[in-house]
N, C-alpha and C positions, 0 to 999 in steps of 0.2 A: 433241102438247102444245107450246105455245110456251115459249121460254126463260123468260119472265116467270112463266108458270104453274108451270113446273118449280121455279123459284126459290121461289115461294110454298109449294109442296108440301114442298120441302126444309126450309124454315123450321119446318114443323110437326114435322119429324123430329129436328132437332138444335137446340141452342141457337144463336140468331142470332149470326153472327160480327160482331165490332166493327170498324168502320172502312172496309170495302171496299164501294164502289159503282162500277158500270161505266159510265164516261162518257168524254168527251174528256180529254186530258192536263191535269192540274191541277185539274179540276173534279169528279172522281169521289169524292174522299175528303177528310176533314177534315185540318187541318194536322198533327195528331199522327200520322196514319197515311199521310201523303203524303211521298214522297221525290222531290226534284227536284235532280239533281246535274249540273252542267256540269263536265266533266273538263278538266284543264289543256290538253289537246290540242284542245279545242273541241267534242268530242262531248257529247251530253246524253242522260241517261236520266231518264224520269219514270214513276213507278209508285205503286201503292197497296199497302199491306200490311195484314193483319188477323191477329188471334189466333183460333185455333180449338182447342177442347178436345182433339180427337184429332190433327189435322194439325199442331198447333203454330202455325207461321207460314205463311200463304199469301200469294202475290203475285198482283196482278191489274192490268189496264189498263196494261200495260207498253208504253211508247212509246220509240222510239229516234230521235234526231236526229243524223245524221252531221255532221261539221264542214262548215259551209257549206251544209248541206242542209235538208230539211224533215222535220218530225216525222211518223212513221208508226207505227201500232200493230203490235206483234209478238205479244203474248200477251193473251188474255182472262183466263186464270188459270193458275197453275202451283203445284204442291205436291208434297211427299213423300207418296206414296199408300200405302206399306206398308213395314215393315221385318220381314221374315220370318227367324226365327232357329231353324233346326232343328239339333239336336246330333247328332254322328255316332253316338252310342250310342242314339239315339232316346229318350233320357230326357226330352227336352223339345222342343217345337216352338212357339216363341213367335211372336206376331204383334203386335209392340210398338206399332204405331200404333193398331190397333183394340182390342187387349186392354187396353192401359194408357193410351195417349195421350201426345202430346208437349207438350200445353198444360197450362193451369191450374197446379196445384201441381207438375207435373213439368217445367214450363218454368222454368229457372233465372233468378233475378234477377242480372243481370250487374253486376259491380263495375267500377270504372275499370281495374283490372289485367286484367280479362277483355277489355277493349276498348282496347288501347293505340293511341294516335294516331287514335282514332275518337270517334264521338258515340253515346251510348246513347239509344235510342228507347224510349218508355214506353208500356205498355198500362195505362191508369189510372195508378197510382202505382208500378208495377213496371217496372224497366228490363229489357226482354226481347230487344232487338234491337240489334246493334252495326252501325253504318254507318261505313265508312271508305274512303278512296281508296288504292289500292295501285299502286305503280310496277311496270311490266312492262319488264324490260330484256333484250333490246331489243324495242321494238314491231316494228321490222323493221331489217334491216341488209343492205347490199349493198356489198361492198368497204369503203371507208371511210365511206360514207354510212349514217346510221342515225337513227332516231327513237325516243324513249322512249314507251312505251305506258302507259296507265292503265286501271284497272278500278274500278268502284264495287263494293265488297264488302259484302254483308249476311249476317250469320250470327246464329244463336241457339244456345242450349245446352239440351238436355233430358236429364234423368236418368231412366233406366228400369232398374230393378233395380240391378245393379252397374255398368252402362254409362252413360257420358255420350255422347250423340250430338250432333254439331255440323253441322247442315244449313247449307250455305254456298252462296250464289249470287253469282257474279261477272259483272258486266255490263261488257264491255270497250268501249273506244272505237272499235273497228272493227266493232261490232255483235254480236260473239260473246257467247253466254251459256254459262257453265260451271257447272252444278250439281254439287256434290260433298257427300259426307258423311264426316265424321271420326268414328271410334269409338275411345273411350279409356275410362279408368276402371280397373276391376279384373276379374280373371277371376271368373266366376260359378259354374261347376260344376266339380267335381273327381271323380276316380275312381281306380281302381287298375289298370285293364286298359289296358296300353299299346297295344292294338289300336285304341283310340278316342281317343288323345291322345298326350301326350309327358310323360315323367317330369320334374317340375319341383322336386321336393324329395328330400332324401336318404332319406326314409321310403319312397320309391317312389310317392308320390302323383302322379297325372297331372292335367294340365289337359285337360279334355275338348275335343276339336276340334269346331268348329261353323262354321256358315255365316251370313253376313249377306246376305240378298237385299234390295236396295234397289229399290223401285218408285217411279217418278216419273209424274205426270200432267201433260201439257202440252196445254192448250187454246189453239191458235193462233188469231189473228184479225188478218189483215193489213189490214183496212179495216172501218170501221164499217158494219155492216148487210149486207155482201155474202154472207159465209159460203158461198163457192163454191170450196171447197178440194179438192185432190186430193193423193194421196201417190204418189211414184215410188220404186221400189226400184232402186238403181244397183249393178250387178255389173260386175266386170271379169274376163272369161272368157279362160282361156289358149287360144290358137290357135297351135300351133307355138311359135315363140319370141316371139310377141307376146301382148298382152292386149287384147281388144276390149271396149269398153264396151257394156253391154246395160241398157236402161232399161225397166222394167215398171211401168205405171200401174195401180194397184188400182182395180177397178170396184166392188168390194163390200168390206165390212168384212173384215179379214184378220188372221191371226196368223202372224208370220214369225220366223225364227231367224237368228242370226248365221251367216255363212259366211266364215270366215277365208280360205279358199282363193280365194274370189271377191272379196275385199276389199269386202264388202257394206256399204252405207250406205243411208240413206233421206233423201228431202227432201219437204217439204210446201210447196205453192204455192197461190195463189189465182188462179182463172181470170180474175177481173175486175181484178186488180191487176198492171199490167205496167210495166216501165221504159220510158224514152224510146226504146229500140231495139226495143221490142216483146216482149222476153223477160219471162217471169213472174218476179216477185219471189218469193223462196223462202228457206227455212231448211233447212239440211242437218243431219241428226242423225249425228254422227260418233261411233261406239262406241269411244272411245279406250281404255277400260279393259275388257278381256275376257280376262284371264289365267285366270279360273276360270269354270266353268259348273255350274249346279245342275240335275240331272235328278232330280226328286222322284218320290215314289210316285204311284200312280194317283189317290189322293184329294187330291193337290195338282196338278191338271192345268195350272194356270197356269205351272208350271215348265218346260213343254215348249217354250216360245218366249220370246223376249226382247222382241219388239215386237208390240203389238196396236194396230190402227187401228180406231176405232169412231166411229159417229155420236154427236154430243153428246146426252147425257141427263143432266139435272141430278142425278138420284138415283144416278148412277154415280160414286162418289167415291173408292172404295178398290179397289186391285188384287185384294185378297183379303178375305174376311170382310166384304163390303159388305152394307149393310142390305137386306133383302128387301122392305122396306115399299114400297108403291106398285107392286108387280110387278117391281121391279128384280132383276137377276141377282146372284148371290153373289160372282162374281169375273169377271176379264176374259174368261175363256173363254165365259161366258154372255153377256157384252156383245156378243161377235162372233156375230151371229145372221143373217148373210146380207143385211143391209140395204144399199141402194145407198150407195156411198162416193165417187161421182164428182160433184164440184161440190157438196159438202155441208159442213156445219159439223162438222169432224172433231177428234178428240182422239187424241193419241199417248200410249200407255202403254209406258214403257221400263224394263226391269229389268236390273240388273247384280249380279254375285256376287263376294263376297270370302270365301274359306275361311281361317279362322284356326286355325293349328296353334300352340298355346301353347308358350312357352319359358320358361326361367328368368328371362329378362330382362323378362317380363311381370309379375313380382312385385317389390314390392308393388303397383305401378301400371304399367299397360302404356302404351307410347307410342301416339300416335294413328295409326290406319290410315285412309288417305284413298282414297276411290273416287269416280269421277265420269265424266262424259262432256261433250261439247260440242255445242251447236247453233250453226251458223255461217251467216251470211247468204251467199246466193248470188245474184248479179245484182242485189243491193240497191243498190249504187252502181257507177258506171262505172269506178272505180279505187279503190285502197286509200284509205280516208277519212282516214288519219292524215296529218299535215302533211308536205309534201315537204321533204326535207333540202336544205341548200345544196349547191352543187357547186363545188369548187375546180378550175380549169383547171390542168393540169400546166405548170409553167414549164420542163420539160425537166430537164437536169442542169447547173446553172449552173457556170461556171468564173470565178474571179477571182484576182487576185494579192495577195500580202501588201502591205498599205498602199494598195491600190486602192479608191477610193470607189465604192460600189455603191448602187443604188436600184432594187429589184425589186418591182413591184406583182404581187399575186396576183389574177387575174381570177376572180371568184366570183359565181355566180348565186344568187339568194335567192328562190325561188318562193313561199315561205310568208310572206314579209315579216317574218321574225323579226329581232330586234335582235341582230346578230352581234358576237361578240368573238373575236379571233384570238389564237392562241398558237403557239409553236413549240418544239421540242426538238431538240438536236443541231446548232444553228447554229454555224458557226466562231466562235471567240472574236473579239469586236469587232463582230459583226453582231447586230442585234436586229429584232424584228417589232413593228409598231404594232398594239396590240390593237383599235384603232378602224378602221383602214383595211386592215390586212393587208400593208402595204408593208414590205419588208425593206431596211434601210439600215445603213450603217456601213462600216468597212474592216477586213479581216482583220488580226489582230495578228501580229507577228513570232513565228515558231515554230509557226504554225497550218497550215503547208503540209501537204497530204494530202487524203484523201477523208473527208467528213463525212456521216454518215447523218442526214438531216433529216426530221422529221415536222411538218407544219403542220396546225392544226386550226381550223376555224371553227365555233363553237358558238352556237346561236341561242336566245334567250329568247322563250317564248310563254306566255301565261297566267300570267305571273309565275314561270315555272319555268325557271331557267337550264339551258342545255344540252339543251333538249327535242328539238332537231334539231341535227345536226352532220355535218360531213364532215372526214375526215382524209386527207392525201395525203403519201406518202413519196417522197423523191428523194435524190440524192447531190450534194452541193456540193463541188467540187474547188477547193482553194486551192493555187496555185503560188507559188514564191518570186518576189520582185520582179524585173522585167526591167530591165537596166541602163539602157536608153534611155528609161525612163519612171519612174524612181524618185527624181528630184530630187537625185541625188548625182553628183559628179564622180568616177566610178569609176576612171578611168585617170589621174587627177590631172594632166590636161593643161590645166586651166583652163577647160574647156568642159563643160557639163552637158546630158544628154539630147539633144534634137534640135539643140541648138546645137553639139554635138560632131560633127565631120565623119565620125566613125566610126559614127554612127547614121543609117541610111537611113530607119528608121521607128521608131515608139514600141514596136514589138514586138521590136526587135533585142535579143538577149540580152547583147550586149557593146558598149562604146563604142570598142573597138579598130578600127584601120584596117588591113585586110589589105593587105600589100605595102608598107607604109610602116614602115621599120625602127624609127623612134622612136615608133610608135603601134600596134604589132602585138601587144604583150604577150609578146614573146620576147626572150631575151638573144641578139641576133644576132651579137655579136662575142666571146662567150665570156668576158666579164669579170665575170660574175655580177651585172651591172647591167642593168636592163630599161628601155627607152623613155626618158622624160625624166629618170629617175633616173641614167641613164648620162651621164657628163660629155661623151661623144662626141655627145650629142644637144643641139644648140643649142636646138631646140624640137620640138614634136610633129610638125612637118611635115618634119623632117630625114629624108633617105632612108637614112642610115647611122648606126649607133651608134658606129662606130669613131672614136677621137680621132686627131688629126693624126699622132701617133707610133705609130699602129697601123693605118693605113688603106691601106698599100701605095702611097702617093703621095708625090711630092716637093713638099710643100706650101709650102716657103720658097724654092724655086728654086736650091738649092745643090747639086743633083745627088746629094744624099744622102737616103736614104729611111728613115723610121721609126727603128729602133734603130741604124742605121749613122750617122745624123745625130747629131753630138755634142750638139745641142740637146735631144735626147730622152733624158732621164735614165731614164724608165720608159715602158712602152708606153702607159700611160694619160695621158701628158702631152698636153694638148689642143693644143699648138702645137709646130712644129719651129723656130720663130724663136728667135734668141738671147734669153736672159733677162737679160743684163747691161744696165745702164742706158745705157751709151754706145753701144750698138749694135754693138760689135765683139766677136766671140767666134767661136763655131762657126757663123757665119752667112755671108752673102754676102761679107763681107770676107775671111774665111779662104779661101773658095773662090778669090778673085782671086789670093791669094798662092800658093796651092798649085799653081795651073795652070802658071806659068812654071817652078817648081822641078821639077815632074814632067817637063817637056820637056827641061830641061837634063840631068836624070838619065838619060833615055833616050839622049841624044847621047853622053854620056861612057861609057856602058856600065856594067857591074857593078863594084862596088868591088873593088880588088886584095885 
């Protein structure tokens, strides 16, 4: 039977769903039932949704357009195909989708508070679906480079008995689809036997333990009209200390189980749809939640496996308690009947289990329990479709001096073309970064000497979202105290500054002093507690001795008397041995001329009697 004929037959079995028609993106459903969302990162999701009395909300004609790429179909139809709730005491075994339904009066009318930061979508006059965009932090990150991810989120709320179910579908900007179900509300069944639950009240009343088996129906369709799909089972088998990948392609309809030891997953691909490198475009089913497993009795045979691969049949709608009209099977085990599954229009049925052991904290209302899985694109794009982050080239570990003017550009690549804004933390006081160019300028202030841990960030705006892509880089900026020969100060007070001072061989010299020159070497060479040009013995900075005339060991005035012996030296610090009287006669040359004959006569006469 053709798909169109099957669809017509199905319309005879159940009330016609509103809104969904299968066609190219944007053309298959009316405005009220169409979703077309371009995420800030540039990816786009287009799909249709519909209301159904039993399934609640179904999704169809799901197209994904990666950033800078082309639209391609992913799903023909997707739905929650059963919620099976058996209680541990066997007092009840519910099948909430087919027994009660998630639609019609059981589908909640959402208030604005139910859909914060979102838009409510209406079925007729009833708001039944919340649409909003969620930030994913990070979308990716490698060292300092990162990008923010986004997801289109669609959810509804259905009340069945004491429970509220929240089927949620997130369509990510990297092509990933994440179906999840939240279960909240109130405990529904109570008992007294602790073997089948947990005491939750002082009276000994127990909340009866139970299971939620969620079954999803995924009808993939990677291209219009080809329907040449195959499913591969991917295992990773231990061989010694290694694990070898083993891929098994199903030739016929199959029922398969999770294998945690083999890290098992599955992927579906279309033989007619290939990437530019020749590899098949595919989606991989990653069973991310599998903490619990339900092994039911023989009259619930579907519980034996978690994945069923079947040929498309329009009457096969529910994993269990499916309508038998038109010769259809009652559950997924009867859908698997040996038909060829290689290069066919295939449907994946996937089940996951949550076992709820009640606690005191579940009353009066229990927190939401979330369970789900992911279907992830494989070989869909040649690289991660999220925008590429900028990249700041390392400037090394800069070194500057207090007071030194600096101008350091940060070389930054910007492959996504985002509008970049730069910032920095930890810069030495006196330095700043330009938010527009990333150039660091200024001069380190006095007292800032030391090592400074600096982090610079370039954050890019895309799609009106600041900081959508960014890079951060850390380095150490060392500030040293000013160097005497490059600080603009006459440090040795000799009247010359920096390179004009003969004590500076280069701008990096740490002192303006002149080694070996007594009046410019920074030492008290003559022991009078006075240094260099502050010593009266230094006529100027070029003097080779600090010692004054009265303390230099030389006869400076030619009177054959030296330093303290010379009557003209009152103290050692006198700068001259010459007589200080205004007429020039004193203890100078004149006295020497008179003393010389007197001394000769004294020697001739001999010692006094």
